[in-house]
C-alpha positions in Angstrom: 16.6 -7.7 -16.7 15.6 -10.5 -18.9 12.0 -10.7 -20.3 9.8 -13.8 -20.6 6.2 -14.4 -21.6 5.3 -16.0 -18.2 6.5 -17.9 -15.2 6.6 -21.2 -16.9 9.0 -19.8 -19.5 11.2 -18.5 -16.7 11.4 -22.0 -15.1 12.1 -23.6 -18.5 15.0 -21.2 -19.2 16.5 -20.9 -15.8 15.5 -23.9 -13.7 16.3 -21.6 -10.7 17.7 -22.7 -7.4 16.7 -19.4 -5.8 13.3 -17.7 -5.8 12.7 -15.5 -8.8 10.8 -12.2 -8.4 8.7 -11.5 -11.5 7.6 -8.0 -12.3 4.9 -6.8 -14.6 5.4 -3.2 -15.5 2.3 -3.0 -17.6 0.1 -4.0 -14.6 1.6 -1.2 -12.4 1.2 1.3 -15.2 -2.4 0.3 -15.7 -3.2 0.7 -12.0 -1.6 4.1 -11.9 -3.5 5.4 -15.0 -6.8 4.1 -13.4 -6.2 6.2 -10.2 -4.9 9.2 -12.1 -8.0 9.2 -14.4 -10.7 8.1 -12.1 -10.0 9.1 -8.5 -11.8 12.5 -8.0 -8.8 14.2 -6.5 -5.1 13.8 -6.1 -3.7 10.2 -5.7 -0.2 10.0 -4.1 1.6 6.7 -4.0 2.4 5.4 -0.5 6.1 4.5 -1.1 6.3 2.1 1.8 4.2 -0.4 -0.1 7.0 -1.0 -2.6 10.0 1.4 -2.9 11.4 -0.2 -6.0 13.1 2.4 -8.2 11.8 0.7 -11.3 8.2 0.9 -9.9 8.5 4.5 -8.9 9.6 5.4 -12.4 6.7 3.5 -13.9 4.2 5.3 -11.7 5.7 8.7 -12.5 5.7 7.9 -16.2 2.0 6.9 -15.8 1.0 10.2 -14.3 1.5 9.8 -10.5 3.1 13.1 -9.4 2.7 13.0 -5.6 4.4 10.5 -3.2 3.6 9.7 0.4 7.0 9.3 2.1 7.3 8.1 5.7 11.0 8.5 6.5 13.9 10.7 5.5 15.2 7.6 3.7 12.1 7.5 1.5 12.4 11.3 1.0 16.0 10.9 -0.3 15.1 7.9 -2.5 12.2 9.5 -4.3 13.8 13.0 -4.6 16.9 11.4 -6.1 14.9 9.4 -8.6 12.1 11.9 -9.3 13.4 15.5 -8.9 10.1 17.1 -9.8 7.8 14.9 -7.7 5.8 16.4 -4.9 6.7 14.7 -1.6 4.4 14.6 1.4 6.0 13.5 4.7 3.0 11.7 6.1 4.5 9.8 9.1 3.0 11.5 12.2 6.2 11.1 14.3 9.4 12.5 12.8 12.8 13.6 14.2 13.5 17.4 14.0 16.6 16.6 11.8 14.4 14.7 9.4 11.9 17.5 9.1 14.6 20.1 8.7 16.4 18.1 5.9 13.1 17.4 4.2 12.0 21.0 4.2 15.3 22.8 3.5 17.1 20.3 1.3 14.4 18.4 -0.5 11.6 21.0 -0.8 9.0 19.0 1.2 6.2 21.4 2.3 3.6 18.9 3.5 3.7 17.1 6.9 1.2 15.2 9.0 1.0 15.3 12.8 -1.3 14.1 15.6 -0.1 15.9 18.7 0.7 19.5 19.8 4.3 18.3 20.4 4.7 17.2 16.8 3.3 20.5 15.6 5.8 22.4 17.7 8.6 20.2 16.4 7.6 20.9 12.7 7.3 24.6 13.3 10.7 24.8 15.0 12.5 22.6 12.4 11.2 24.7 9.5 12.2 28.0 11.0 15.2 29.4 9.2 18.5 30.6 10.8 17.2 34.2 11.1 14.2 33.1 13.1 11.7 33.4 10.3 9.0 30.8 10.4 7.9 28.9 7.3 4.9 30.4 5.6 4.3 27.8 3.0 3.5 24.7 5.0 0.6 22.3 4.4 -0.1 20.6 7.7 -2.5 17.7 8.0 -3.8 16.6 11.4 -4.3 12.8 11.5 -7.6 11.7 13.0 -8.0 8.3 14.5 -10.8 6.3 12.8 -12.1 2.8 12.8 -10.5 -0.1 11.0 -13.4 -2.4 11.5 -14.0 -2.9 7.7 -10.3 -3.6 6.9 -8.3 -6.8 6.9 -5.4 -5.1 8.8 -6.0 -2.5 11.5 -4.2 0.8 11.6 -6.3 2.3 14.4 -4.0 1.9 17.4 -0.7 3.6 16.7 -1.5 7.0 15.2 -4.2 9.6 15.1 -5.7 12.1 17.5 -9.0 11.1 19.1 -12.1 13.1 18.0 -12.4 14.5 21.5 -8.8 16.0 21.3 -9.0 17.2 17.7 -10.5 20.7 18.3 -7.5 22.3 20.0 -5.0 20.6 17.7 -6.8 21.8 14.6 -7.1 25.3 15.9 -3.4 25.4 16.9 -2.3 23.9 13.6 -4.3 26.5 11.6 -2.1 29.2 13.1 1.1 27.8 11.6 0.3 26.7 8.0 -0.7 28.0 4.7 -3.0 25.0 4.1 -4.7 23.0 6.9 -5.7 19.4 6.2 -7.2 16.4 8.0 -6.1 12.9 7.1 -6.9 9.4 8.3 -6.3 5.8 7.5 -9.1 3.2 7.6 -6.7 0.3 7.7 -5.2 -1.9 5.0 -7.4 -3.8 2.5 -10.7 -2.1 3.2 -13.4 -4.4 2.0 -16.2 -1.9 1.7 -16.3 1.7 0.6 -18.4 2.5 3.7 -15.1 2.4 5.7 -14.4 5.7 4.2 -17.9 7.0 4.8 -17.6 6.4 8.5 -14.3 8.1 8.6 -15.5 11.1 6.6 -18.4 11.5 9.1 -15.8 11.7 11.8 -14.0 14.4 9.8 -17.2 16.3 9.6 -17.6 16.3 13.3 -14.0 17.4 13.9 -14.4 20.4 11.5 -17.7 21.4 13.1 -16.3 21.3 16.6 -13.1 23.2 15.8 -14.7 25.7 13.5 -11.7 26.0 11.3 -11.3 26.4 7.5 -10.0 23.1 6.1 -8.2 23.1 2.7 -7.3 19.4 2.3 -9.0 16.2 3.2 -6.8 13.2 2.7 -8.6 9.9 2.9 -5.3 7.9 3.2 -4.8 4.4 2.0 -6.8 1.2 2.4 -7.8 0.8 -1.2 -7.9 -2.9 -1.7 -6.6 -5.5 -4.2 -7.9 -9.0 -5.0 -6.8 -12.1 -3.0 -8.4 -15.5 -2.4 -11.3 -15.0 -0.1 -11.1 -11.2 -0.4 -13.2 -9.9 -3.3 -13.8 -6.2 -2.8 -16.4 -4.1 -4.7 -15.1 -2.2 -7.8 -12.9 0.8 -6.9 -15.3 3.0 -8.7 -17.7 2.4 -5.8 -15.1 3.7 -3.3 -14.4 6.7 -5.4 -18.1 7.6 -5.9 -18.9 7.4 -2.2 -15.8 9.3 -1.1 -16.5 12.1 -3.6 -20.1 12.4 -2.5 -19.3 12.7 1.2 -16.3 14.9 0.6 -18.5 17.4 -1.3 -20.9 17.5 1.6 -18.2 18.5 4.2 -18.1 22.0 5.7 -14.8 22.9 4.0 -13.3 25.6 1.8 -14.9 25.9 -1.6 -11.4 25.3 -3.1 -10.5 22.4 -0.8 -8.6 19.4 -2.3 -9.3 15.7 -1.9 -6.3 13.5 -1.6 -5.7 9.8 -1.2 -2.6 7.6 -0.5 -3.0 4.3 -2.4 -0.2 1.8 -1.9 -1.4 -1.8 -2.2 -3.9 -0.9 -4.9 -1.2 0.6 -7.1 1.5 -2.1 -6.7 0.0 -5.5 -5.6 -0.3 -6.7 -9.2 3.2 -5.6 -10.1 5.0 -8.6 -8.7 4.8 -12.4 -8.1 7.5 -14.9 -7.1 8.5 -18.3 -8.3 9.5 -20.7 -5.5 10.7 -24.3 -5.6 9.4 -27.1 -3.5 12.4 -28.5 -1.5 10.4 -31.2 0.4 6.9 -32.5 0.9 5.7 -33.9 4.2 2.0 -34.9 4.0 0.3 -31.6 3.1 3.1 -29.4 4.1 5.5 -28.1 1.4 8.9 -26.8 2.3 9.7 -24.0 -0.2 12.6 -21.6 -0.7 11.0 -18.4 0.4 8.9 -17.6 3.5 8.2 -15.5 6.5 11.6 -13.7 6.4 11.3 -13.2 2.7 8.6 -12.0 0.3 5.9 -14.1 2.2 6.0 -12.1 5.5 2.3 -11.4 5.3 1.4 -15.0 4.6 3.1 -16.0 7.8 2.4 -13.2 10.2 -1.1 -12.1 9.3 -2.3 -15.3 7.6 -2.6 -13.6 4.2 -3.7 -16.0 1.5 -2.0 -15.3 -1.8 -3.0 -16.9 -5.1 -0.8 -19.8 -6.2 -0.4 -22.0 -9.2 1.8 -25.0 -10.0 4.2 -24.5 -12.9 4.6 -28.2 -13.9 2.6 -29.4 -17.0 2.4 -33.0 -15.8 0.7 -32.2 -12.5 -2.9 -33.3 -12.3 -5.9 -32.4 -10.2 -7.8 -32.8 -7.9 -6.4 -30.0 -5.8 -5.6 -30.2 -2.2 -5.0 -27.8 0.6 -1.3 -27.2 1.6 0.6 -25.2 4.2 4.1 -23.9 3.5 7.3 -23.9 5.5 10.0 -21.4 4.5 13.7 -22.1 4.1 15.0 -20.9 7.5 15.6 -22.9 10.7 12.8 -21.0 12.5 9.5 -22.8 13.3 7.8 -19.4 12.8 8.7 -19.6 9.2 5.4 -21.2 8.5 2.4 -20.2 6.3 -0.8 -21.9 7.2 -2.7 -20.9 4.0 -4.4 -23.0 3.0 -3.0 -22.9 -0.5 -4.7 -24.9 -3.2 -2.4 -26.9 -5.5 -2.5 -30.2 -7.4 -2.6 -33.1 -5.0 0.5 -34.7 -6.6 2.9 -31.8 -6.3 6.3 -32.9 -5.0 9.9 -31.9 -4.3 11.6 -30.0 -7.2 8.4 -28.7 -8.6 7.9 -25.0 -8.9 5.1 -22.7 -7.7 4.2 -19.2 -8.7 2.8 -17.1 -5.8 0.9 -14.0 -7.0 0.0 -10.5 -5.9 3.2 -9.8 -4.0 4.0 -6.4 -5.4 2.6 -4.8 -2.2 4.9 -5.2 0.8 6.3 -8.6 -0.2 9.4 -7.5 -2.1 9.9 -4.6 0.3 10.0 -6.7 3.4 12.6 -9.4 2.4 15.5 -10.0 4.7 18.7 -12.1 4.6 17.9 -13.9 7.9 19.7 -17.3 8.2 21.6 -16.6 5.0 18.6 -16.9 2.8 17.0 -14.1 0.8 18.9 -14.2 -2.5 16.6 -13.8 -5.4 16.8 -13.5 -9.2 14.5 -11.1 -11.1 12.8 -11.2 -14.4 10.1 -9.3 -16.3 7.1 -11.2 -17.6 4.5 -9.9 -20.0 1.4 -12.0 -19.0 -1.4 -10.9 -16.8 -1.3 -11.0 -12.9 -3.2 -13.8 -11.3 -6.0 -11.3 -10.4 -6.7 -7.7 -11.3 -9.1 -4.9 -10.5 -8.2 -3.1 -13.7 -8.6 -5.5 -16.6 -12.3 -5.0 -17.0 -13.1 -8.7 -17.0 -13.7 -9.2 -13.3 -17.2 -10.3 -12.2 -19.0 -7.4 -10.6 -19.7 -8.3 -7.0 -22.0 -5.4 -6.3 -25.1 -7.6 -6.5 -24.0 -9.4 -3.3 -25.5 -8.9 0.1 -22.3 -7.3 1.4 -22.2 -4.1 -0.6 -24.7 -1.6 -1.8 -24.9 -0.9 -5.5 -24.4 2.7 -6.6 -26.2 2.1 -9.9 
């Protein structure tokens, strides 16, 4: 893969007809080191956020040793790339065949569940041919918690209600070497108090079930920076999580886990798109809802943008985007702020697409082809450079100083 100093250099060298995915290995490595060094427990990467083999290798080389895998496909991918990685199968609904292959062929010992039926499935699938049940399982019961402080809810699909947690925790304790509780506060949690509320629910579940808990997994939800979404420093999240974890009625040797996805890979990638047509304040570009900009279309996510033409002038104006397909749903309302005189054949860089963007591209309508390049400049925004204004003085967060 060719390397360039920045997006403008890519445009100057290639004048690309197709979108170009830009990767920043140094940004992903920096994010990984931050979590490895500062999170007060074990940080395992949520592979679904971006399963790029290059990214997985960067994270491993930067000290991330545990990976949250959600399908047998992800199990095979990570095991093939990183034979010594610890894999945790954290999807609460799995097929017996997937559990069996993960356990017997790939050495996966950790599984999540949220029903008695899933517990029975895991126990049966990990029993060997002689009828001997597995004695080395780590089983984590997923608890449903609120997503009210997050930009994208994950509160509906998975998780046992607090009222149903007691019998499930007690039954699970009988079949594992290590019992855990996990939860997910939703994607892009904008305050660390999202985790405080969830951990209080964990406390209630443990007290009601009266079981010894060995692992508390606070899941994902750790944010990145986007226009209109300026979270507190991640250190605030870590400090509050650690404080409330330490106060739980758990084993003295209990472990604290987390499953960062977006926070580890959002800064890894951006994309160069070309303007094919302008209609008033609508720009027709060559990537969209069925490509790397799925979130911009379907959940109105506002990504940072910048024009790559030196001769464009301000003032800026608000634009919406249409993607390249024939589908009217291939529309991104934004608004995206760009120079008012932007026109057809100009190029735009759209930033912070390392999380989910590259992973969700399709070839619908014959589009989807992309080139790729490495760039060495900084991402459009970062939680890790140390130069970001500290928002803890605002009215929306509580300072831990």
